[in-house]
C-alpha angles and dihedrals in degrees: 000000000000092000091049091051092050093047093049091050091047094051092045090051093047091047093047093049092054100042124122121221091249100071098018098117094050092047092047091050092051092047092049091051093048092050093043091054089069100066090046093049090047094049094051099033109031133076140178111263132176091266103037136025091211104035117166110235093196141046120247138189114206120193118189118189121208125185125225090276090056092250115149102242104171145343138203131196125197121188129198141174098028108190096236091170088070089074091065101031138031127179116245111288092015128109137220124249114312095242093069092056091043091055094044092050102032109037117108121240091258092048091050090053092047093047093045095243106137113212115252094022119137109222121211090217092057104069119173092018090153088074108090118207135187086238091064093084106124094182092060090053093046093048091049089050090053091051089051091055099259103137128206093267093052091045090053090053090050094049098044116113117207 
């Protein structure tokens, strides 16, 4: 995950430094989307383990395409082997996926009511919630989702608990 983040930032920086004015807005939009995919992937696919606060619980193959001018033109990400069992069970001192803690700590009062997450409730699936991590920033994930084209309505559907 850390290596992927560093590589995506590097390629976006290289592509931005070599862009011409002609296609600059398109290139910037692609770069922004590539970089914004990372916080979303981390929120929904990473968890705090004994060895790493931001451990990827899935495998991923990231392909970044550059044109001859070294502009980032597209990207694709394929995931595999998501550790679905982590939702229901965490080893002692480990945590569930980041998104659950982000929602529990970052949702507004109205959102918590809509998503059926009563304030002050201790959730069985959120062990070790007293441990605060840099990765618990819900606003970063939501902003990245907006940049990726996931509007407020779709986000609400994603975050609802039934």
